[in-house]
Jmol script that loads the backbone (N, CA, C; Angstrom):
load data "model"
ATOM      1  N   MET A   1     -76.285 132.958 113.794  1.00  0.00           N
ATOM      2  CA  MET A   1     -75.585 131.767 114.234  1.00  0.00           C
ATOM      3  C   MET A   1     -74.367 131.542 113.338  1.00  0.00           C
ATOM      4  N   LYS A   2     -73.246 131.339 113.917  1.00  0.00           N
ATOM      5  CA  LYS A   2     -72.001 131.164 113.173  1.00  0.00           C
ATOM      6  C   LYS A   2     -71.863 129.711 112.708  1.00  0.00           C
ATOM      7  N   GLU A   3     -71.558 129.533 111.428  1.00  0.00           N
ATOM      8  CA  GLU A   3     -71.385 128.182 110.875  1.00  0.00           C
ATOM      9  C   GLU A   3     -70.054 127.600 111.333  1.00  0.00           C
ATOM     10  N   ARG A   4     -70.104 126.340 111.778  1.00  0.00           N
ATOM     11  CA  ARG A   4     -68.871 125.662 112.173  1.00  0.00           C
ATOM     12  C   ARG A   4     -68.198 125.122 110.928  1.00  0.00           C
ATOM     13  N   ARG A   5     -66.924 125.300 110.832  1.00  0.00           N
ATOM     14  CA  ARG A   5     -66.159 124.813 109.681  1.00  0.00           C
ATOM     15  C   ARG A   5     -65.313 123.625 110.087  1.00  0.00           C
ATOM     16  N   GLN A   6     -65.091 122.753 109.113  1.00  0.00           N
ATOM     17  CA  GLN A   6     -64.227 121.614 109.384  1.00  0.00           C
ATOM     18  C   GLN A   6     -62.787 122.092 109.453  1.00  0.00           C
ATOM     19  N   ASN A   7     -61.997 121.448 110.268  1.00  0.00           N
ATOM     20  CA  ASN A   7     -60.584 121.758 110.396  1.00  0.00           C
ATOM     21  C   ASN A   7     -59.904 121.532 109.042  1.00  0.00           C
ATOM     22  N   GLY A   8     -59.198 122.546 108.533  1.00  0.00           N
ATOM     23  CA  GLY A   8     -58.561 122.463 107.218  1.00  0.00           C
ATOM     24  C   GLY A   8     -57.594 121.305 107.077  1.00  0.00           C
ATOM     25  N   GLY A   9     -56.741 121.084 108.067  1.00  0.00           N
ATOM     26  CA  GLY A   9     -55.773 119.992 107.997  1.00  0.00           C
ATOM     27  C   GLY A   9     -56.450 118.641 108.019  1.00  0.00           C
ATOM     28  N   ARG A  10     -57.444 118.495 108.863  1.00  0.00           N
ATOM     29  CA  ARG A  10     -58.178 117.226 108.954  1.00  0.00           C
ATOM     30  C   ARG A  10     -58.959 116.976 107.672  1.00  0.00           C
ATOM     31  N   ARG A  11     -59.598 118.022 107.155  1.00  0.00           N
ATOM     32  CA  ARG A  11     -60.376 117.888 105.915  1.00  0.00           C
ATOM     33  C   ARG A  11     -59.462 117.466 104.767  1.00  0.00           C
ATOM     34  N   ARG A  12     -58.296 118.083 104.690  1.00  0.00           N
ATOM     35  CA  ARG A  12     -57.335 117.758 103.638  1.00  0.00           C
ATOM     36  C   ARG A  12     -56.937 116.285 103.714  1.00  0.00           C
ATOM     37  N   GLN A  13     -56.713 115.796 104.935  1.00  0.00           N
ATOM     38  CA  GLN A  13     -56.346 114.395 105.130  1.00  0.00           C
ATOM     39  C   GLN A  13     -57.487 113.463 104.702  1.00  0.00           C
ATOM     40  N   ILE A  14     -58.719 113.840 105.041  1.00  0.00           N
ATOM     41  CA  ILE A  14     -59.877 113.033 104.654  1.00  0.00           C
ATOM     42  C   ILE A  14     -59.973 112.958 103.135  1.00  0.00           C
ATOM     43  N   VAL A  15     -59.792 114.095 102.465  1.00  0.00           N
ATOM     44  CA  VAL A  15     -59.880 114.133 100.999  1.00  0.00           C
ATOM     45  C   VAL A  15     -58.755 113.299 100.386  1.00  0.00           C
ATOM     46  N   GLN A  16     -57.551 113.425 100.892  1.00  0.00           N
ATOM     47  CA  GLN A  16     -56.427 112.646 100.363  1.00  0.00           C
ATOM     48  C   GLN A  16     -56.677 111.149 100.538  1.00  0.00           C
ATOM     49  N   ASP A  17     -57.187 110.759 101.697  1.00  0.00           N
ATOM     50  CA  ASP A  17     -57.505 109.354 101.935  1.00  0.00           C
ATOM     51  C   ASP A  17     -58.594 108.875 100.984  1.00  0.00           C
ATOM     52  N   TYR A  18     -59.601 109.724 100.774  1.00  0.00           N
ATOM     53  CA  TYR A  18     -60.685 109.369  99.851  1.00  0.00           C
ATOM     54  C   TYR A  18     -60.138 109.164  98.440  1.00  0.00           C
ATOM     55  N   LEU A  19     -59.319 110.102  97.979  1.00  0.00           N
ATOM     56  CA  LEU A  19     -58.786 110.000  96.618  1.00  0.00           C
ATOM     57  C   LEU A  19     -57.917 108.758  96.443  1.00  0.00           C
ATOM     58  N   LYS A  20     -57.172 108.392  97.485  1.00  0.00           N
ATOM     59  CA  LYS A  20     -56.349 107.185  97.418  1.00  0.00           C
ATOM     60  C   LYS A  20     -57.213 105.928  97.329  1.00  0.00           C
ATOM     61  N   SER A  21     -58.421 106.011  97.899  1.00  0.00           N
ATOM     62  CA  SER A  21     -59.286 104.830  97.956  1.00  0.00           C
ATOM     63  C   SER A  21     -60.083 104.595  96.676  1.00  0.00           C
ATOM     64  N   ILE A  22     -60.069 105.533  95.740  1.00  0.00           N
ATOM     65  CA  ILE A  22     -60.828 105.362  94.497  1.00  0.00           C
ATOM     66  C   ILE A  22     -60.162 104.286  93.656  1.00  0.00           C
ATOM     67  N   ASN A  23     -60.908 103.227  93.399  1.00  0.00           N
ATOM     68  CA  ASN A  23     -60.383 102.122  92.593  1.00  0.00           C
ATOM     69  C   ASN A  23     -60.738 102.263  91.125  1.00  0.00           C
ATOM     70  N   SER A  24     -61.822 102.941  90.846  1.00  0.00           N
ATOM     71  CA  SER A  24     -62.300 103.082  89.476  1.00  0.00           C
ATOM     72  C   SER A  24     -61.560 104.208  88.760  1.00  0.00           C
ATOM     73  N   GLY A  25     -60.956 103.873  87.641  1.00  0.00           N
ATOM     74  CA  GLY A  25     -60.269 104.885  86.848  1.00  0.00           C
ATOM     75  C   GLY A  25     -61.226 105.947  86.344  1.00  0.00           C
ATOM     76  N   THR A  26     -62.448 105.534  86.019  1.00  0.00           N
ATOM     77  CA  THR A  26     -63.445 106.488  85.520  1.00  0.00           C
ATOM     78  C   THR A  26     -63.838 107.465  86.621  1.00  0.00           C
ATOM     79  N   GLU A  27     -64.062 106.974  87.841  1.00  0.00           N
ATOM     80  CA  GLU A  27     -64.400 107.866  88.949  1.00  0.00           C
ATOM     81  C   GLU A  27     -63.267 108.855  89.202  1.00  0.00           C
ATOM     82  N   ARG A  28     -62.057 108.369  89.156  1.00  0.00           N
ATOM     83  CA  ARG A  28     -60.888 109.231  89.370  1.00  0.00           C
ATOM     84  C   ARG A  28     -60.823 110.318  88.288  1.00  0.00           C
ATOM     85  N   LEU A  29     -61.084 109.937  87.032  1.00  0.00           N
ATOM     86  CA  LEU A  29     -61.075 110.918  85.938  1.00  0.00           C
ATOM     87  C   LEU A  29     -62.195 111.932  86.085  1.00  0.00           C
ATOM     88  N   VAL A  30     -63.377 111.473  86.496  1.00  0.00           N
ATOM     89  CA  VAL A  30     -64.490 112.388  86.695  1.00  0.00           C
ATOM     90  C   VAL A  30     -64.126 113.418  87.768  1.00  0.00           C
ATOM     91  N   CYS A  31     -63.552 112.968  88.879  1.00  0.00           N
ATOM     92  CA  CYS A  31     -63.118 113.899  89.933  1.00  0.00           C
ATOM     93  C   CYS A  31     -62.102 114.900  89.384  1.00  0.00           C
ATOM     94  N   PHE A  32     -61.124 114.411  88.642  1.00  0.00           N
ATOM     95  CA  PHE A  32     -60.092 115.278  88.074  1.00  0.00           C
ATOM     96  C   PHE A  32     -60.713 116.313  87.132  1.00  0.00           C
ATOM     97  N   LEU A  33     -61.626 115.868  86.273  1.00  0.00           N
ATOM     98  CA  LEU A  33     -62.228 116.791  85.308  1.00  0.00           C
ATOM     99  C   LEU A  33     -63.098 117.834  86.010  1.00  0.00           C
ATOM    100  N   TYR A  34     -63.831 117.436  87.052  1.00  0.00           N
ATOM    101  CA  TYR A  34     -64.611 118.427  87.802  1.00  0.00           C
ATOM    102  C   TYR A  34     -63.686 119.439  88.471  1.00  0.00           C
ATOM    103  N   LEU A  35     -62.579 118.970  89.023  1.00  0.00           N
ATOM    104  CA  LEU A  35     -61.634 119.887  89.646  1.00  0.00           C
ATOM    105  C   LEU A  35     -60.994 120.813  88.614  1.00  0.00           C
ATOM    106  N   SER A  36     -61.023 120.387  87.345  1.00  0.00           N
ATOM    107  CA  SER A  36     -60.485 121.208  86.257  1.00  0.00           C
ATOM    108  C   SER A  36     -61.581 122.047  85.596  1.00  0.00           C
ATOM    109  N   ASN A  37     -62.735 122.153  86.273  1.00  0.00           N
ATOM    110  CA  ASN A  37     -63.860 122.998  85.843  1.00  0.00           C
ATOM    111  C   ASN A  37     -64.544 122.547  84.563  1.00  0.00           C
ATOM    112  N   TYR A  38     -64.544 121.259  84.282  1.00  0.00           N
ATOM    113  CA  TYR A  38     -65.292 120.736  83.142  1.00  0.00           C
ATOM    114  C   TYR A  38     -66.772 120.676  83.502  1.00  0.00           C
ATOM    115  N   GLU A  39     -67.632 120.875  82.511  1.00  0.00           N
ATOM    116  CA  GLU A  39     -69.077 120.739  82.676  1.00  0.00           C
ATOM    117  C   GLU A  39     -69.474 119.297  82.373  1.00  0.00           C
ATOM    118  N   ASP A  40     -70.692 118.919  82.770  1.00  0.00           N
ATOM    119  CA  ASP A  40     -71.164 117.547  82.563  1.00  0.00           C
ATOM    120  C   ASP A  40     -71.039 117.098  81.101  1.00  0.00           C
ATOM    121  N   GLY A  41     -71.495 117.936  80.180  1.00  0.00           N
ATOM    122  CA  GLY A  41     -71.441 117.586  78.759  1.00  0.00           C
ATOM    123  C   GLY A  41     -70.016 117.361  78.269  1.00  0.00           C
ATOM    124  N   GLU A  42     -69.098 118.192  78.746  1.00  0.00           N
ATOM    125  CA  GLU A  42     -67.700 118.045  78.357  1.00  0.00           C
ATOM    126  C   GLU A  42     -67.109 116.748  78.903  1.00  0.00           C
ATOM    127  N   ILE A  43     -67.494 116.394  80.123  1.00  0.00           N
ATOM    128  CA  ILE A  43     -66.997 115.156  80.720  1.00  0.00           C
ATOM    129  C   ILE A  43     -67.512 113.958  79.939  1.00  0.00           C
ATOM    130  N   CYS A  44     -68.784 113.983  79.569  1.00  0.00           N
ATOM    131  CA  CYS A  44     -69.360 112.885  78.783  1.00  0.00           C
ATOM    132  C   CYS A  44     -68.636 112.722  77.451  1.00  0.00           C
ATOM    133  N   ARG A  45     -68.369 113.831  76.786  1.00  0.00           N
ATOM    134  CA  ARG A  45     -67.660 113.761  75.503  1.00  0.00           C
ATOM    135  C   ARG A  45     -66.223 113.274  75.691  1.00  0.00           C
ATOM    136  N   GLU A  46     -65.553 113.798  76.697  1.00  0.00           N
ATOM    137  CA  GLU A  46     -64.153 113.449  76.940  1.00  0.00           C
ATOM    138  C   GLU A  46     -63.988 111.962  77.269  1.00  0.00           C
ATOM    139  N   LEU A  47     -64.899 111.440  78.107  1.00  0.00           N
ATOM    140  CA  LEU A  47     -64.794 110.049  78.545  1.00  0.00           C
ATOM    141  C   LEU A  47     -65.632 109.088  77.698  1.00  0.00           C
ATOM    142  N   LYS A  48     -66.356 109.658  76.734  1.00  0.00           N
ATOM    143  CA  LYS A  48     -67.217 108.869  75.848  1.00  0.00           C
ATOM    144  C   LYS A  48     -68.199 108.003  76.646  1.00  0.00           C
ATOM    145  N   ILE A  49     -68.912 108.682  77.563  1.00  0.00           N
ATOM    146  CA  ILE A  49     -69.936 108.012  78.354  1.00  0.00           C
ATOM    147  C   ILE A  49     -71.253 108.761  78.196  1.00  0.00           C
ATOM    148  N   LYS A  50     -72.350 108.097  78.493  1.00  0.00           N
ATOM    149  CA  LYS A  50     -73.676 108.713  78.421  1.00  0.00           C
ATOM    150  C   LYS A  50     -73.958 109.468  79.711  1.00  0.00           C
ATOM    151  N   ARG A  51     -74.874 110.419  79.625  1.00  0.00           N
ATOM    152  CA  ARG A  51     -75.212 111.229  80.806  1.00  0.00           C
ATOM    153  C   ARG A  51     -75.742 110.366  81.944  1.00  0.00           C
ATOM    154  N   LYS A  52     -76.474 109.301  81.617  1.00  0.00           N
ATOM    155  CA  LYS A  52     -76.990 108.411  82.651  1.00  0.00           C
ATOM    156  C   LYS A  52     -75.839 107.775  83.435  1.00  0.00           C
ATOM    157  N   GLN A  53     -74.795 107.358  82.721  1.00  0.00           N
ATOM    158  CA  GLN A  53     -73.640 106.759  83.389  1.00  0.00           C
ATOM    159  C   GLN A  53     -72.928 107.798  84.251  1.00  0.00           C
ATOM    160  N   LEU A  54     -72.807 109.024  83.750  1.00  0.00           N
ATOM    161  CA  LEU A  54     -72.176 110.090  84.543  1.00  0.00           C
ATOM    162  C   LEU A  54     -72.990 110.356  85.806  1.00  0.00           C
ATOM    163  N   LYS A  55     -74.312 110.346  85.678  1.00  0.00           N
ATOM    164  CA  LYS A  55     -75.178 110.569  86.842  1.00  0.00           C
ATOM    165  C   LYS A  55     -74.939 109.488  87.892  1.00  0.00           C
ATOM    166  N   GLU A  56     -74.784 108.235  87.465  1.00  0.00           N
ATOM    167  CA  GLU A  56     -74.520 107.130  88.389  1.00  0.00           C
ATOM    168  C   GLU A  56     -73.151 107.283  89.060  1.00  0.00           C
ATOM    169  N   ILE A  57     -72.159 107.705  88.290  1.00  0.00           N
ATOM    170  CA  ILE A  57     -70.810 107.918  88.834  1.00  0.00           C
ATOM    171  C   ILE A  57     -70.838 109.041  89.864  1.00  0.00           C
ATOM    172  N   LYS A  58     -71.545 110.125  89.544  1.00  0.00           N
ATOM    173  CA  LYS A  58     -71.642 111.253  90.474  1.00  0.00           C
ATOM    174  C   LYS A  58     -72.331 110.833  91.767  1.00  0.00           C
ATOM    175  N   ALA A  59     -73.375 110.003  91.669  1.00  0.00           N
ATOM    176  CA  ALA A  59     -74.074 109.522  92.863  1.00  0.00           C
ATOM    177  C   ALA A  59     -73.140 108.674  93.719  1.00  0.00           C
ATOM    178  N   SER A  60     -72.333 107.849  93.074  1.00  0.00           N
ATOM    179  CA  SER A  60     -71.377 107.009  93.789  1.00  0.00           C
ATOM    180  C   SER A  60     -70.331 107.868  94.499  1.00  0.00           C
ATOM    181  N   ILE A  61     -69.809 108.860  93.807  1.00  0.00           N
ATOM    182  CA  ILE A  61     -68.810 109.761  94.394  1.00  0.00           C
ATOM    183  C   ILE A  61     -69.417 110.500  95.587  1.00  0.00           C
ATOM    184  N   ARG A  62     -70.626 111.005  95.408  1.00  0.00           N
ATOM    185  CA  ARG A  62     -71.307 111.734  96.487  1.00  0.00           C
ATOM    186  C   ARG A  62     -71.470 110.848  97.720  1.00  0.00           C
ATOM    187  N   ARG A  63     -71.930 109.620  97.520  1.00  0.00           N
ATOM    188  CA  ARG A  63     -72.146 108.682  98.618  1.00  0.00           C
ATOM    189  C   ARG A  63     -70.826 108.416  99.361  1.00  0.00           C
ATOM    190  N   LYS A  64     -69.767 108.199  98.587  1.00  0.00           N
ATOM    191  CA  LYS A  64     -68.460 107.906  99.190  1.00  0.00           C
ATOM    192  C   LYS A  64     -67.894 109.112  99.934  1.00  0.00           C
ATOM    193  N   LEU A  65     -68.118 110.312  99.402  1.00  0.00           N
ATOM    194  CA  LEU A  65     -67.654 111.517 100.085  1.00  0.00           C
ATOM    195  C   LEU A  65     -68.366 111.675 101.430  1.00  0.00           C
ATOM    196  N   LEU A  66     -69.665 111.444 101.433  1.00  0.00           N
ATOM    197  CA  LEU A  66     -70.430 111.545 102.674  1.00  0.00           C
ATOM    198  C   LEU A  66     -69.966 110.493 103.675  1.00  0.00           C
ATOM    199  N   GLN A  67     -69.704 109.275 103.201  1.00  0.00           N
ATOM    200  CA  GLN A  67     -69.223 108.202 104.079  1.00  0.00           C
ATOM    201  C   GLN A  67     -67.848 108.539 104.659  1.00  0.00           C
ATOM    202  N   ALA A  68     -67.049 109.251 103.880  1.00  0.00           N
ATOM    203  CA  ALA A  68     -65.706 109.635 104.338  1.00  0.00           C
ATOM    204  C   ALA A  68     -65.761 110.800 105.322  1.00  0.00           C
ATOM    205  N   GLY A  69     -66.933 111.424 105.459  1.00  0.00           N
ATOM    206  CA  GLY A  69     -67.085 112.527 106.411  1.00  0.00           C
ATOM    207  C   GLY A  69     -66.875 113.894 105.789  1.00  0.00           C
ATOM    208  N   ILE A  70     -66.931 113.970 104.467  1.00  0.00           N
ATOM    209  CA  ILE A  70     -66.760 115.241 103.778  1.00  0.00           C
ATOM    210  C   ILE A  70     -68.136 115.839 103.532  1.00  0.00           C
ATOM    211  N   ARG A  71     -68.362 117.033 104.087  1.00  0.00           N
ATOM    212  CA  ARG A  71     -69.635 117.712 103.871  1.00  0.00           C
ATOM    213  C   ARG A  71     -69.661 118.297 102.477  1.00  0.00           C
ATOM    214  N   ILE A  72     -70.805 118.189 101.843  1.00  0.00           N
ATOM    215  CA  ILE A  72     -70.987 118.680 100.485  1.00  0.00           C
ATOM    216  C   ILE A  72     -71.874 119.911 100.541  1.00  0.00           C
ATOM    217  N   ALA A  73     -71.566 120.931  99.740  1.00  0.00           N
ATOM    218  CA  ALA A  73     -72.345 122.157  99.721  1.00  0.00           C
ATOM    219  C   ALA A  73     -73.824 121.826  99.555  1.00  0.00           C
ATOM    220  N   GLY A  74     -74.645 122.485 100.345  1.00  0.00           N
ATOM    221  CA  GLY A  74     -76.084 122.248 100.276  1.00  0.00           C
ATOM    222  C   GLY A  74     -76.568 121.226 101.280  1.00  0.00           C
ATOM    223  N   ASN A  75     -75.650 120.590 102.017  1.00  0.00           N
ATOM    224  CA  ASN A  75     -76.038 119.602 103.035  1.00  0.00           C
ATOM    225  C   ASN A  75     -75.785 120.138 104.412  1.00  0.00           C
TER     226      ASN A  75
END
end "model"
wireframe off; spacefill off
backbone 0.3
color backbone group
């Protein structure tokens, strides 16, 4: 069975809209650092946050991505 892929142009627009909608500076930085290939421990050190707080931020980002219609690997 062939996997259906999201339209590249539409997906790009969804991601751009999502990024514009981020109000939290910390969430925006977490997204930027992940896109820059930082690991969880490095992000915690860089932003001076605890792993529990990073876990909460990641859950929030995941929820918002799903609400925006962006499929996440493994789903």
